[in-house]
C-alpha positions, 0 to 999 in steps of 0.5 A, a space after each residue: 227600232 226601224 227593223 225587225 227586232 227578232 233579227 237584230 244582229 247582236 254580236 254573232 247572231 240574231 237576238 231571237 237566237 240568243 233567247 232560244 239558245 239560253 232557253 235550250 241550255 237552261 233546260 227548257 222543253 217544248 218551246 213555242 215561238 209566236 211570229 207576226 205577219 212579217 215573220 218569214 225572215 225570222 222563221 228562216 233564221 230559226 229553222 234549225 231549232 227544234 220548236 213549234 212556230 205559230 203565227 199571230 196574223 193580227 197586225 195590231 196585236 200585242 204580247 198578250 195577243 201573241 200569248 193567246 195564240 201561243 197557248 193553243 200550240 202548247 202540248 197537252 201535258 203543259 203545266 207552266 209557261 215561261 215567257 221570254 220576250 225577244 227584247 231580253 236576249 241577254 238572259 243567261 242559261 243559268 238564269 233560265 235554269 234557276 227560274 225553272 228550279 225555283 218554279 218547280 219548288 212552288 209551281 202554283 206561283 207566278 215566278 218573277 226574277 228580281 235583280 237589284 230590287 227590280 223585276 224583270 224577265 223571263 216570268 213563269 206562269 202556272 198554266 191556269 194563271 196565264 190562261 187568265 189572258 182569255 179574260 184579262 187584257 194584259 200579262 200585267 193584269 194577270 200578275 197584279 190580280 193576286 199578289 199572294 201568288 207571286 214568287 220573287 227570285 233574286 237573280 244575279 243576272 242583269 240580263 233579266 232587266 236589259 230590255 233592248 227596245 231602242 238603238 240606245 238600249 243596244 249600245 248600253 248593253 255592251 254587246 257588239 251589234 251590227 247595223 
């Protein structure tokens, strides 16, 4: 991308704020944000949010490494973890709410949104499943470990699929962004 993805200005605010606003409006509590070694500016951008911030100081770390760090900051009463990568900022608050409601109906399952036959984000993991990251290398490995524990939720929200990894992805999103 050539710049800090979390701070990409999408319409009127950075993409990380889109994610946080959707989670809060969707009813999520106890949000943990994991920032990398160069996350000082991101920290400044989200300082007004009521959330926990933890630091992943591994310069070569991947999403699984960040999740391992983030798991350490979860409140003791945590039973499930929603993972919303910052490159999916167009997920709607209603999708967050629908995902939470569906997960509560069967909290032992890994809850994955599906839009037009394609799986997307965010994904909700029961705590024991996400803790498998301590012995498995990636979240994909956790998901693929046992297909019987997967719960798919049909979602009418293209935002679950829109992954903003490149400038072309941003242009395709249809949102105004600043450069």
